[in-house]
The first five atom37 places (N, CA, C, CB, O) and aatype in JSON, in Angstrom:
{
  "aatype": [12, 0, 1, 14, 1, 8, 10, 10, 19, 10, 0, 0, 10, 0, 10, 19, 19, 16, 19, 0, 0, 19, 0, 14, 0, 14, 0, 1, 0, 3, 3, 2, 7, 3, 19, 1, 9, 16, 1, 15, 4, 16, 0, 7, 15, 16, 19, 7, 10, 1, 19, 1, 11, 1, 3, 7, 8, 10, 9, 1, 19, 3, 19, 3, 10, 1, 0, 0, 1, 1, 7, 16, 0, 17, 10, 19, 16, 9, 19, 8, 6, 1, 1, 19, 19, 10, 1, 0, 16, 1, 1, 16, 7, 0, 7, 15, 1, 15, 10, 15, 12, 1, 9, 0, 9, 14, 3, 17, 14, 7, 1, 3, 16, 19, 16, 19, 1, 0, 10, 7, 5, 1, 7, 6, 9, 4, 1, 0, 19, 0, 16, 10, 0, 3, 0, 7, 7, 16, 3],
  "atom_mask": [
    [1, 1, 1, 1, 1],
    [1, 1, 1, 1, 1],
    [1, 1, 1, 1, 1],
    [1, 1, 1, 1, 1],
    [1, 1, 1, 1, 1],
    [1, 1, 1, 1, 1],
    [1, 1, 1, 1, 1],
    [1, 1, 1, 1, 1],
    [1, 1, 1, 1, 1],
    [1, 1, 1, 1, 1],
    [1, 1, 1, 1, 1],
    [1, 1, 1, 1, 1],
    [1, 1, 1, 1, 1],
    [1, 1, 1, 1, 1],
    [1, 1, 1, 1, 1],
    [1, 1, 1, 1, 1],
    [1, 1, 1, 1, 1],
    [1, 1, 1, 1, 1],
    [1, 1, 1, 1, 1],
    [1, 1, 1, 1, 1],
    [1, 1, 1, 1, 1],
    [1, 1, 1, 1, 1],
    [1, 1, 1, 1, 1],
    [1, 1, 1, 1, 1],
    [1, 1, 1, 1, 1],
    [1, 1, 1, 1, 1],
    [1, 1, 1, 1, 1],
    [1, 1, 1, 1, 1],
    [1, 1, 1, 1, 1],
    [1, 1, 1, 1, 1],
    [1, 1, 1, 1, 1],
    [1, 1, 1, 1, 1],
    [1, 1, 1, 0, 1],
    [1, 1, 1, 1, 1],
    [1, 1, 1, 1, 1],
    [1, 1, 1, 1, 1],
    [1, 1, 1, 1, 1],
    [1, 1, 1, 1, 1],
    [1, 1, 1, 1, 1],
    [1, 1, 1, 1, 1],
    [1, 1, 1, 1, 1],
    [1, 1, 1, 1, 1],
    [1, 1, 1, 1, 1],
    [1, 1, 1, 0, 1],
    [1, 1, 1, 1, 1],
    [1, 1, 1, 1, 1],
    [1, 1, 1, 1, 1],
    [1, 1, 1, 0, 1],
    [1, 1, 1, 1, 1],
    [1, 1, 1, 1, 1],
    [1, 1, 1, 1, 1],
    [1, 1, 1, 1, 1],
    [1, 1, 1, 1, 1],
    [1, 1, 1, 1, 1],
    [1, 1, 1, 1, 1],
    [1, 1, 1, 0, 1],
    [1, 1, 1, 1, 1],
    [1, 1, 1, 1, 1],
    [1, 1, 1, 1, 1],
    [1, 1, 1, 1, 1],
    [1, 1, 1, 1, 1],
    [1, 1, 1, 1, 1],
    [1, 1, 1, 1, 1],
    [1, 1, 1, 1, 1],
    [1, 1, 1, 1, 1],
    [1, 1, 1, 1, 1],
    [1, 1, 1, 1, 1],
    [1, 1, 1, 1, 1],
    [1, 1, 1, 1, 1],
    [1, 1, 1, 1, 1],
    [1, 1, 1, 0, 1],
    [1, 1, 1, 1, 1],
    [1, 1, 1, 1, 1],
    [1, 1, 1, 1, 1],
    [1, 1, 1, 1, 1],
    [1, 1, 1, 1, 1],
    [1, 1, 1, 1, 1],
    [1, 1, 1, 1, 1],
    [1, 1, 1, 1, 1],
    [1, 1, 1, 1, 1],
    [1, 1, 1, 1, 1],
    [1, 1, 1, 1, 1],
    [1, 1, 1, 1, 1],
    [1, 1, 1, 1, 1],
    [1, 1, 1, 1, 1],
    [1, 1, 1, 1, 1],
    [1, 1, 1, 1, 1],
    [1, 1, 1, 1, 1],
    [1, 1, 1, 1, 1],
    [1, 1, 1, 1, 1],
    [1, 1, 1, 1, 1],
    [1, 1, 1, 1, 1],
    [1, 1, 1, 0, 1],
    [1, 1, 1, 1, 1],
    [1, 1, 1, 0, 1],
    [1, 1, 1, 1, 1],
    [1, 1, 1, 1, 1],
    [1, 1, 1, 1, 1],
    [1, 1, 1, 1, 1],
    [1, 1, 1, 1, 1],
    [1, 1, 1, 1, 1],
    [1, 1, 1, 1, 1],
    [1, 1, 1, 1, 1],
    [1, 1, 1, 1, 1],
    [1, 1, 1, 1, 1],
    [1, 1, 1, 1, 1],
    [1, 1, 1, 1, 1],
    [1, 1, 1, 1, 1],
    [1, 1, 1, 1, 1],
    [1, 1, 1, 0, 1],
    [1, 1, 1, 1, 1],
    [1, 1, 1, 1, 1],
    [1, 1, 1, 1, 1],
    [1, 1, 1, 1, 1],
    [1, 1, 1, 1, 1],
    [1, 1, 1, 1, 1],
    [1, 1, 1, 1, 1],
    [1, 1, 1, 1, 1],
    [1, 1, 1, 1, 1],
    [1, 1, 1, 0, 1],
    [1, 1, 1, 1, 1],
    [1, 1, 1, 1, 1],
    [1, 1, 1, 0, 1],
    [1, 1, 1, 1, 1],
    [1, 1, 1, 1, 1],
    [1, 1, 1, 1, 1],
    [1, 1, 1, 1, 1],
    [1, 1, 1, 1, 1],
    [1, 1, 1, 1, 1],
    [1, 1, 1, 1, 1],
    [1, 1, 1, 1, 1],
    [1, 1, 1, 1, 1],
    [1, 1, 1, 1, 1],
    [1, 1, 1, 1, 1],
    [1, 1, 1, 1, 1],
    [1, 1, 1, 0, 1],
    [1, 1, 1, 0, 1],
    [1, 1, 1, 1, 1],
    [1, 1, 1, 1, 1]
  ],
  "atom_positions": [
    [[52.32, -6.43, 4.96], [51.51, -5.26, 5.22], [50.51, -5.02, 4.1], [52.39, -4.04, 5.41], [49.41, -4.52, 4.35]],
    [[50.86, -5.37, 2.87], [49.97, -5.14, 1.74], [48.77, -6.09, 1.77], [50.74, -5.32, 0.43], [47.71, -5.79, 1.22]],
    [[48.94, -7.22, 2.4], [47.86, -8.22, 2.41], [46.62, -7.72, 3.15], [48.35, -9.51, 3.05], [45.52, -7.86, 2.61]],
    [[46.7, -7.13, 4.37], [45.5, -6.63, 5.03], [44.79, -5.53, 4.23], [45.85, -6.1, 6.4], [43.56, -5.45, 4.24]],
    [[45.55, -4.7, 3.57], [44.97, -3.63, 2.75], [44.19, -4.25, 1.58], [46.07, -2.66, 2.24], [43.13, -3.77, 1.2]],
    [[44.75, -5.3, 1.01], [44.11, -6.02, -0.09], [42.77, -6.62, 0.36], [45.05, -7.13, -0.62], [41.78, -6.55, -0.37]],
    [[42.74, -7.2, 1.55], [41.49, -7.76, 2.09], [40.46, -6.68, 2.36], [41.77, -8.54, 3.39], [39.26, -6.9, 2.15]],
    [[40.89, -5.51, 2.82], [39.99, -4.39, 3.08], [39.34, -3.91, 1.78], [40.73, -3.25, 3.75], [38.14, -3.62, 1.75]],
    [[40.12, -3.83, 0.73], [39.59, -3.43, -0.58], [38.57, -4.45, -1.08], [40.73, -3.26, -1.6], [37.52, -4.07, -1.61]],
    [[38.87, -5.73, -0.93], [37.92, -6.77, -1.35], [36.64, -6.72, -0.54], [38.57, -8.15, -1.22], [35.55, -6.9, -1.09]],
    [[36.74, -6.49, 0.76], [35.55, -6.4, 1.61], [34.7, -5.2, 1.22], [35.95, -6.31, 3.11], [33.47, -5.3, 1.17]],
    [[35.33, -4.06, 0.94], [34.59, -2.86, 0.52], [33.9, -3.09, -0.81], [35.53, -1.65, 0.42], [32.76, -2.67, -0.99]],
    [[34.57, -3.76, -1.73], [33.98, -4.06, -3.03], [32.78, -4.99, -2.89], [35.03, -4.69, -3.96], [31.76, -4.81, -3.55]],
    [[32.89, -5.99, -2.02], [31.78, -6.92, -1.78], [30.58, -6.18, -1.18], [32.22, -8.05, -0.84], [29.44, -6.48, -1.53]],
    [[30.83, -5.22, -0.29], [29.75, -4.44, 0.31], [29.04, -3.59, -0.74], [30.3, -3.54, 1.42], [27.82, -3.51, -0.75]],
    [[29.79, -2.96, -1.62], [29.2, -2.13, -2.68], [28.34, -2.98, -3.61], [30.3, -1.42, -3.49], [27.24, -2.57, -3.97]],
    [[28.82, -4.15, -3.99], [28.05, -5.04, -4.87], [26.78, -5.5, -4.17], [28.9, -6.25, -5.29], [25.72, -5.57, -4.81]],
    [[26.85, -5.82, -2.88], [25.67, -6.27, -2.14], [24.64, -5.16, -2.04], [26.07, -6.75, -0.74], [23.45, -5.41, -2.27]],
    [[25.05, -3.95, -1.71], [24.13, -2.82, -1.59], [23.48, -2.52, -2.94], [24.85, -1.57, -1.06], [22.28, -2.26, -3.01]],
    [[24.25, -2.57, -4.01], [23.7, -2.3, -5.34], [22.67, -3.36, -5.73], [24.83, -2.26, -6.39], [21.69, -3.04, -6.39]],
    [[22.87, -4.6, -5.34], [21.93, -5.67, -5.67], [20.64, -5.56, -4.88], [22.57, -7.01, -5.43], [19.59, -5.96, -5.37]],
    [[20.71, -5.03, -3.64], [19.54, -4.95, -2.78], [18.76, -3.66, -2.99], [19.95, -5.07, -1.33], [17.57, -3.62, -2.69]],
    [[19.38, -2.6, -3.49], [18.72, -1.31, -3.66], [17.53, -1.44, -4.6], [19.7, -0.26, -4.18], [17.64, -2.1, -5.64]],
    [[16.38, -0.81, -4.25], [15.21, -0.92, -5.1], [15.39, -0.2, -6.42], [14.0, -0.37, -4.38], [16.07, 0.83, -6.5]],
    [[14.8, -0.75, -7.45], [14.85, -0.11, -8.76], [13.94, 1.11, -8.77], [14.45, -1.1, -9.88], [12.92, 1.11, -8.08]],
    [[14.28, 2.14, -9.52], [13.42, 3.32, -9.56], [12.09, 3.01, -10.21], [14.12, 4.46, -10.3], [12.0, 2.18, -11.11]],
    [[11.06, 3.7, -9.75], [9.73, 3.52, -10.33], [9.7, 4.14, -11.72], [8.63, 4.14, -9.42], [10.26, 5.22, -11.93]],
    [[9.06, 3.46, -12.64], [8.98, 3.95, -14.02], [7.53, 4.14, -14.43], [9.7, 2.99, -14.99], [6.65, 3.41, -13.99]],
    [[7.32, 5.12, -15.28], [5.97, 5.4, -15.75], [5.52, 4.32, -16.73], [5.9, 6.78, -16.42], [6.32, 3.79, -17.49]],
    [[4.22, 3.99, -16.69], [3.68, 3.04, -17.66], [3.24, 3.8, -18.91], [2.48, 2.23, -17.04], [3.57, 4.98, -19.06]],
    [[2.51, 3.14, -19.8], [2.11, 3.76, -21.07], [1.22, 4.99, -20.88], [1.39, 2.75, -21.92], [1.21, 5.87, -21.74]],
    [[0.47, 5.06, -19.78], [-0.42, 6.19, -19.53], [0.26, 7.32, -18.78], [-1.62, 5.72, -18.75], [-0.38, 8.33, -18.49]],
    [[1.53, 7.18, -18.46], [2.23, 8.2, -17.7], [2.08, 8.02, -16.2], [0.0, 0.0, 0.0], [2.57, 8.86, -15.43]],
    [[1.42, 6.96, -15.76], [1.27, 6.67, -14.34], [2.55, 6.06, -13.8], [0.07, 5.72, -14.09], [3.26, 5.34, -14.52]],
    [[2.86, 6.35, -12.55], [3.97, 5.69, -11.86], [3.36, 4.88, -10.73], [5.03, 6.74, -11.33], [2.65, 5.42, -9.87]],
    [[3.63, 3.59, -10.73], [3.14, 2.69, -9.69], [4.33, 2.01, -9.04], [2.14, 1.64, -10.27], [5.27, 1.58, -9.71]],
    [[4.26, 1.92, -7.72], [5.34, 1.28, -6.98], [4.75, 0.58, -5.77], [6.42, 2.32, -6.56], [3.83, 1.09, -5.13]],
    [[5.28, -0.59, -5.46], [4.87, -1.34, -4.27], [6.12, -1.7, -3.49], [4.06, -2.62, -4.65], [7.1, -2.19, -4.05]],
    [[6.08, -1.45, -2.19], [7.22, -1.73, -1.34], [6.77, -2.53, -0.11], [7.93, -0.42, -0.9], [5.64, -2.39, 0.36]],
    [[7.66, -3.35, 0.38], [7.43, -4.09, 1.62], [7.77, -3.18, 2.79], [8.27, -5.4, 1.66], [8.65, -2.33, 2.71]],
    [[7.06, -3.38, 3.88], [7.31, -2.62, 5.1], [8.19, -3.46, 6.03], [5.97, -2.23, 5.81], [8.62, -4.55, 5.66]],
    [[8.44, -2.94, 7.22], [9.39, -3.61, 8.1], [8.83, -4.83, 8.81], [9.87, -2.65, 9.12], [9.6, -5.64, 9.32]],
    [[7.5, -5.01, 8.85], [6.95, -6.14, 9.6], [5.86, -6.88, 8.84], [6.39, -5.67, 10.92], [4.87, -7.31, 9.43]],
    [[6.03, -7.04, 7.54], [5.12, -7.88, 6.77], [4.01, -7.17, 6.03], [0.0, 0.0, 0.0], [3.3, -7.81, 5.25]],
    [[3.82, -5.89, 6.23], [2.82, -5.14, 5.48], [3.42, -4.68, 4.16], [2.29, -3.93, 6.3], [4.63, -4.79, 3.95]],
    [[2.57, -4.17, 3.26], [3.06, -3.6, 2.01], [2.36, -2.27, 1.77], [2.82, -4.57, 0.82], [1.23, -2.05, 2.22]],
    [[3.04, -1.39, 1.06], [2.45, -0.11, 0.7], [2.57, 0.05, -0.8], [3.15, 1.07, 1.45], [3.62, -0.23, -1.39]],
    [[1.49, 0.5, -1.43], [1.48, 0.77, -2.86], [1.24, 2.25, -3.08], [0.0, 0.0, 0.0], [0.44, 2.88, -2.39]],
    [[1.94, 2.81, -4.04], [1.84, 4.23, -4.36], [1.62, 4.37, -5.86], [3.11, 5.02, -3.9], [2.36, 3.79, -6.65]],
    [[0.6, 5.13, -6.23], [0.33, 5.41, -7.64], [0.23, 6.92, -7.8], [-0.99, 4.7, -8.13], [-0.55, 7.58, -7.1]],
    [[1.02, 7.46, -8.71], [1.04, 8.9, -8.97], [0.76, 9.1, -10.44], [2.42, 9.54, -8.56], [1.37, 8.46, -11.3]],
    [[-0.19, 10.0, -10.74], [-0.5, 10.28, -12.15], [-1.02, 11.7, -12.3], [-1.54, 9.27, -12.7], [-1.59, 12.28, -11.37]],
    [[-0.82, 12.25, -13.49], [-1.28, 13.61, -13.72], [-2.78, 13.61, -13.99], [-0.52, 14.25, -14.88], [-3.33, 12.65, -14.53]],
    [[-3.41, 14.69, -13.61], [-4.84, 14.89, -13.82], [-5.04, 16.2, -14.54], [-5.61, 14.87, -12.47], [-4.12, 17.01, -14.64]],
    [[-6.25, 16.43, -15.05], [-6.57, 17.7, -15.7], [-6.52, 18.83, -14.67], [-7.97, 17.64, -16.39], [-6.69, 18.6, -13.47]],
    [[-6.3, 20.02, -15.14], [-6.32, 21.18, -14.25], [-5.06, 21.35, -13.43], [0.0, 0.0, 0.0], [-5.1, 21.93, -12.35]],
    [[-3.93, 20.85, -13.93], [-2.64, 21.01, -13.25], [-2.63, 20.38, -11.86], [-2.29, 22.48, -13.15], [-2.11, 20.96, -10.91]],
    [[-3.19, 19.22, -11.76], [-3.18, 18.47, -10.52], [-2.53, 17.11, -10.72], [-4.61, 18.31, -9.98], [-2.51, 16.57, -11.82]],
    [[-2.0, 16.57, -9.65], [-1.46, 15.22, -9.62], [-2.31, 14.42, -8.65], [0.06, 15.2, -9.2], [-2.59, 14.87, -7.54]],
    [[-2.73, 13.25, -9.08], [-3.51, 12.37, -8.21], [-2.58, 11.36, -7.56], [-4.65, 11.66, -8.99], [-1.79, 10.71, -8.24]],
    [[-2.69, 11.23, -6.25], [-1.86, 10.32, -5.48], [-2.77, 9.31, -4.8], [-0.97, 11.09, -4.44], [-3.65, 9.68, -4.03]],
    [[-2.56, 8.03, -5.1], [-3.31, 6.94, -4.46], [-2.35, 6.13, -3.61], [-4.0, 6.03, -5.52], [-1.29, 5.72, -4.07]],
    [[-2.73, 5.9, -2.35], [-1.94, 5.11, -1.42], [-2.77, 3.92, -1.0], [-1.48, 5.96, -0.18], [-3.9, 4.08, -0.54]],
    [[-2.23, 2.72, -1.16], [-2.88, 1.49, -0.72], [-1.96, 0.77, 0.23], [-3.25, 0.57, -1.93], [-0.85, 0.38, -0.13]],
    [[-2.41, 0.6, 1.46], [-1.63, -0.07, 2.48], [-2.29, -1.38, 2.83], [-1.48, 0.82, 3.74], [-3.48, -1.42, 3.14]],
    [[-1.54, -2.45, 2.78], [-2.02, -3.79, 3.16], [-1.3, -4.17, 4.43], [-1.77, -4.86, 2.02], [-0.13, -4.55, 4.4]],
    [[-1.99, -4.07, 5.55], [-1.39, -4.31, 6.85], [-1.33, -5.8, 7.16], [-2.17, -3.59, 7.94], [-2.13, -6.59, 6.65]],
    [[-0.38, -6.17, 8.0], [-0.25, -7.56, 8.42], [-1.34, -7.94, 9.44], [1.14, -7.8, 9.02], [-1.65, -9.11, 9.61]],
    [[-1.91, -6.92, 10.12], [-2.95, -7.16, 11.14], [-4.2, -6.35, 10.83], [-2.43, -6.81, 12.54], [-4.14, -5.29, 10.2]],
    [[-5.32, -6.84, 11.29], [-6.6, -6.12, 11.15], [-6.7, -5.03, 12.21], [-7.79, -7.1, 11.25], [-6.16, -5.16, 13.31]],
    [[-7.42, -3.96, 11.87], [-7.7, -2.9, 12.84], [-6.49, -2.12, 13.31], [0.0, 0.0, 0.0], [-6.49, -1.63, 14.44]],
    [[-5.49, -1.99, 12.49], [-4.26, -1.3, 12.86], [-4.36, 0.19, 12.53], [-3.05, -1.92, 12.15], [-4.83, 0.55, 11.45]],
    [[-3.91, 1.04, 13.44], [-3.86, 2.48, 13.19], [-2.52, 2.84, 12.57], [-4.09, 3.27, 14.51], [-1.48, 2.3, 12.95]],
    [[-2.55, 3.75, 11.61], [-1.35, 4.19, 10.9], [-1.3, 5.71, 10.87], [-1.32, 3.61, 9.46], [-2.31, 6.37, 10.67]],
    [[-0.11, 6.26, 11.08], [0.13, 7.67, 10.86], [0.72, 7.77, 9.46], [1.1, 8.29, 11.97], [1.85, 7.34, 9.22]],
    [[-0.04, 8.34, 8.53], [0.36, 8.41, 7.12], [0.78, 9.84, 6.81], [-0.79, 7.95, 6.17], [0.05, 10.79, 7.1]],
    [[1.96, 9.99, 6.21], [2.47, 11.29, 5.79], [2.78, 11.23, 4.3], [3.73, 11.69, 6.62], [3.48, 10.32, 3.84]],
    [[2.27, 12.2, 3.56], [2.58, 12.32, 2.13], [3.35, 13.62, 1.94], [1.27, 12.29, 1.25], [2.92, 14.69, 2.35]],
    [[4.52, 13.49, 1.3], [5.41, 14.62, 1.07], [5.55, 14.81, -0.43], [6.81, 14.4, 1.75], [5.82, 13.86, -1.17]],
    [[5.38, 16.05, -0.87], [5.55, 16.41, -2.28], [6.64, 17.47, -2.36], [4.2, 16.94, -2.92], [6.49, 18.58, -1.85]],
    [[7.75, 17.11, -2.99], [8.89, 18.02, -3.14], [9.29, 18.66, -1.81], [8.55, 19.11, -4.15], [9.4, 19.88, -1.71]],
    [[9.5, 17.83, -0.8], [9.97, 18.2, 0.53], [8.97, 19.02, 1.33], [11.25, 18.97, 0.41], [9.34, 19.63, 2.34]],
    [[7.71, 19.05, 0.9], [6.66, 19.73, 1.67], [5.6, 18.71, 2.07], [6.03, 20.89, 0.85], [5.13, 17.93, 1.24]],
    [[5.23, 18.72, 3.33], [4.19, 17.82, 3.82], [2.85, 18.32, 3.29], [4.19, 17.74, 5.38], [2.45, 19.45, 3.57]],
    [[2.17, 17.47, 2.52], [0.86, 17.83, 1.99], [-0.27, 17.13, 2.73], [0.78, 17.5, 0.51], [-1.43, 17.54, 2.65]],
    [[0.06, 16.06, 3.47], [-0.95, 15.36, 4.26], [-0.27, 14.63, 5.4], [-1.77, 14.38, 3.38], [0.73, 13.94, 5.21]],
    [[-0.82, 14.8, 6.58], [-0.42, 14.0, 7.75], [-1.71, 13.64, 8.46], [0.6, 14.8, 8.71], [-2.41, 14.51, 8.99]],
    [[-2.04, 12.35, 8.47], [-3.32, 11.92, 9.02], [-3.18, 10.55, 9.66], [-4.39, 11.89, 7.94], [-2.34, 9.74, 9.26]],
    [[-4.01, 10.3, 10.64], [-4.08, 8.98, 11.26], [-5.28, 8.27, 10.68], [-4.16, 9.08, 12.81], [-6.4, 8.79, 10.71]],
    [[-5.06, 7.08, 10.16], [-6.13, 6.26, 9.58], [-6.02, 4.86, 10.17], [-6.04, 6.22, 8.01], [-4.94, 4.43, 10.58]],
    [[-7.14, 4.17, 10.22], [-7.19, 2.82, 10.78], [-7.78, 1.88, 9.74], [-8.04, 2.79, 12.1], [-8.75, 2.19, 9.06]],
    [[-7.15, 0.71, 9.64], [-7.75, -0.32, 8.79], [-9.02, -0.81, 9.48], [-6.75, -1.52, 8.53], [-9.14, -0.72, 10.7]],
    [[-9.97, -1.31, 8.7], [-11.23, -1.77, 9.27], [-11.03, -2.97, 10.17], [0.0, 0.0, 0.0], [-10.04, -3.7, 10.06]],
    [[-12.0, -3.19, 11.08], [-11.91, -4.32, 12.0], [-11.89, -5.64, 11.26], [-13.07, -4.29, 12.99], [-11.26, -6.6, 11.7]],
    [[-12.59, -5.71, 10.12], [-12.62, -6.95, 9.34], [-11.72, -6.9, 8.12], [0.0, 0.0, 0.0], [-11.8, -7.77, 7.25]],
    [[-10.85, -5.89, 8.05], [-10.03, -5.71, 6.86], [-8.59, -5.4, 7.26], [-10.59, -4.58, 5.97], [-8.32, -4.91, 8.35]],
    [[-7.7, -5.7, 6.36], [-6.29, -5.36, 6.56], [-5.86, -4.24, 5.63], [-5.42, -6.59, 6.35], [-4.68, -3.88, 5.61]],
    [[-6.78, -3.67, 4.85], [-6.38, -2.68, 3.85], [-6.82, -1.27, 4.23], [-6.95, -3.05, 2.49], [-7.79, -1.06, 4.96]],
    [[-6.08, -0.34, 3.72], [-6.32, 1.08, 3.93], [-6.01, 1.79, 2.62], [-5.47, 1.65, 5.12], [-4.93, 1.6, 2.06]],
    [[-6.93, 2.6, 2.13], [-6.71, 3.33, 0.87], [-6.95, 4.81, 1.09], [-7.63, 2.8, -0.25], [-7.86, 5.21, 1.83]],
    [[-6.12, 5.61, 0.45], [-6.25, 7.07, 0.51], [-6.03, 7.63, -0.89], [-5.25, 7.69, 1.54], [-5.25, 7.07, -1.67]],
    [[-6.71, 8.73, -1.19], [-6.52, 9.41, -2.48], [-6.56, 10.91, -2.23], [-7.61, 8.98, -3.52], [-7.47, 11.41, -1.56]],
    [[-5.56, 11.62, -2.76], [-5.56, 13.07, -2.68], [-5.1, 13.64, -4.01], [-4.66, 13.57, -1.52], [-4.47, 12.94, -4.81]],
    [[-5.4, 14.91, -4.23], [-4.92, 15.64, -5.4], [-4.03, 16.77, -4.89], [-6.11, 16.2, -6.27], [-4.37, 17.48, -3.95]],
    [[-2.87, 16.92, -5.53], [-1.91, 17.94, -5.15], [-1.53, 18.75, -6.38], [-0.66, 17.32, -4.49], [-1.7, 18.27, -7.5]],
    [[-1.03, 19.97, -6.19], [-0.66, 20.8, -7.34], [0.47, 20.18, -8.15], [-0.26, 22.19, -6.88], [1.4, 19.59, -7.6]],
    [[0.39, 20.33, -9.45], [1.43, 19.87, -10.36], [2.38, 21.04, -10.6], [0.83, 19.34, -11.71], [1.99, 22.03, -11.22]],
    [[3.61, 20.93, -10.13], [4.59, 21.98, -10.31], [5.39, 21.73, -11.58], [5.51, 22.08, -9.1], [5.42, 20.59, -12.06]],
    [[6.02, 22.75, -12.13], [6.83, 22.56, -13.33], [7.95, 21.54, -13.1], [7.43, 23.89, -13.78], [8.53, 21.48, -12.01]],
    [[8.24, 20.75, -14.12], [9.32, 19.77, -14.04], [8.88, 18.49, -13.38], [0.0, 0.0, 0.0], [7.69, 18.18, -13.31]],
    [[9.86, 17.75, -12.89], [9.6, 16.45, -12.25], [8.98, 16.66, -10.88], [10.89, 15.62, -12.13], [9.32, 17.6, -10.16]],
    [[8.06, 15.77, -10.52], [7.42, 15.82, -9.21], [7.73, 14.53, -8.46], [5.88, 16.02, -9.34], [7.47, 13.44, -8.96]],
    [[8.3, 14.66, -7.26], [8.59, 13.51, -6.43], [7.62, 13.47, -5.26], [10.05, 13.54, -5.93], [7.46, 14.46, -4.54]],
    [[6.98, 12.32, -5.09], [6.02, 12.12, -4.01], [6.52, 10.98, -3.14], [4.58, 11.82, -4.58], [6.88, 9.91, -3.64]],
    [[6.54, 11.2, -1.83], [6.95, 10.2, -0.87], [5.8, 9.93, 0.09], [8.22, 10.65, -0.09], [5.17, 10.86, 0.59]],
    [[5.53, 8.66, 0.34], [4.55, 8.29, 1.36], [5.29, 7.53, 2.45], [3.37, 7.43, 0.76], [6.09, 6.62, 2.18]],
    [[5.02, 7.92, 3.69], [5.57, 7.23, 4.86], [4.41, 6.88, 5.76], [6.63, 8.1, 5.61], [3.53, 7.7, 6.0]],
    [[4.41, 5.67, 6.27], [3.36, 5.24, 7.18], [4.02, 4.59, 8.39], [2.36, 4.25, 6.49], [4.92, 3.75, 8.25]],
    [[3.57, 4.98, 9.56], [4.09, 4.43, 10.81], [2.97, 3.71, 11.52], [4.7, 5.55, 11.72], [1.95, 4.3, 11.86]],
    [[3.16, 2.41, 11.76], [2.15, 1.58, 12.41], [2.25, 1.64, 13.92], [0.0, 0.0, 0.0], [3.2, 2.19, 14.47]],
    [[1.25, 1.06, 14.59], [1.17, 1.1, 16.05], [2.37, 0.48, 16.74], [-0.07, 0.41, 16.5], [2.82, 1.0, 17.76]],
    [[2.87, -0.57, 16.23], [3.97, -1.28, 16.89], [5.33, -0.92, 16.29], [3.75, -2.8, 16.8], [6.27, -1.71, 16.35]],
    [[5.42, 0.26, 15.72], [6.68, 0.73, 15.18], [6.99, 0.28, 13.76], [0.0, 0.0, 0.0], [8.1, 0.5, 13.27]],
    [[6.02, -0.35, 13.09], [6.25, -0.76, 11.71], [6.36, 0.48, 10.83], [5.11, -1.7, 11.2], [5.61, 1.45, 11.0]],
    [[7.29, 0.44, 9.89], [7.53, 1.58, 9.01], [7.37, 1.16, 7.56], [8.93, 2.18, 9.25], [7.91, 0.14, 7.13]],
    [[6.62, 1.97, 6.8], [6.45, 1.77, 5.36], [6.92, 3.04, 4.66], [4.96, 1.42, 4.98], [6.71, 4.15, 5.16]],
    [[7.56, 2.87, 3.51], [8.02, 4.04, 2.74], [8.05, 3.69, 1.27], [9.41, 4.5, 3.22], [8.54, 2.63, 0.88]],
    [[7.52, 4.6, 0.44], [7.57, 4.44, -1.01], [7.76, 5.82, -1.63], [6.27, 3.75, -1.56], [7.21, 6.81, -1.16]],
    [[8.56, 5.86, -2.7], [8.85, 7.12, -3.39], [8.6, 6.92, -4.88], [10.32, 7.58, -3.13], [9.03, 5.92, -5.45]],
    [[7.91, 7.87, -5.49], [7.67, 7.83, -6.94], [7.94, 9.21, -7.52], [6.2, 7.38, -7.26], [7.63, 10.23, -6.91]],
    [[8.53, 9.23, -8.7], [8.8, 10.49, -9.39], [8.08, 10.48, -10.72], [10.33, 10.71, -9.6], [8.23, 9.57, -11.53]],
    [[7.29, 11.52, -10.93], [6.53, 11.7, -12.16], [7.28, 12.73, -12.99], [5.04, 12.14, -11.87], [7.32, 13.91, -12.63]],
    [[7.87, 12.3, -14.09], [8.69, 13.18, -14.93], [7.81, 14.15, -15.69], [9.55, 12.36, -15.91], [6.9, 13.75, -16.42]],
    [[8.08, 15.44, -15.5], [7.4, 16.54, -16.18], [5.92, 16.22, -16.39], [8.07, 16.83, -17.52], [5.49, 15.94, -17.51]],
    [[5.17, 16.27, -15.33], [3.76, 15.87, -15.34], [2.84, 16.92, -15.92], [3.32, 15.53, -13.95], [1.65, 16.91, -15.65]],
    [[3.37, 17.83, -16.71], [2.49, 18.78, -17.38], [2.24, 20.04, -16.61], [0.0, 0.0, 0.0], [1.16, 20.63, -16.73]],
    [[3.2, 20.48, -15.81], [3.05, 21.71, -15.05], [3.1, 22.92, -15.95], [0.0, 0.0, 0.0], [2.98, 22.79, -17.17]],
    [[3.27, 24.09, -15.38], [3.23, 25.34, -16.14], [4.61, 25.72, -16.63], [2.65, 26.46, -15.3], [5.1, 26.8, -16.29]],
    [[5.26, 24.87, -17.41], [6.61, 25.16, -17.95], [6.56, 26.31, -18.91], [7.21, 23.93, -18.63], [7.6, 26.69, -19.46]]
  ]
}
């Protein structure tokens, strides 16, 4: 009876090790305080997210999407601290596979987490999350 329980424990341990190895590393700020992250999407596209503080208590968010196909429409949502700050439909150019967006959002006290989600025409999903540690809000 102890043998099946032993196998279950080994299987659970193997699953934990596999998930830990596959989980993405957290985004880290570079020397300028910028956080840059690039993630693969579900069908061959990639999404890049750059978050950095700006003067005047603002955070600049740059989103770069490299689609697997030309002329693809994307529903892009940017969330800042669980609040939707942008939801827009954008299309890559007919001769291009790239899509770029830039917005400025308020810098709140403490750490700021920005999430970008993009949904492609054929159900492709992109997601990237970056956290800017104490980006100079009104502490």
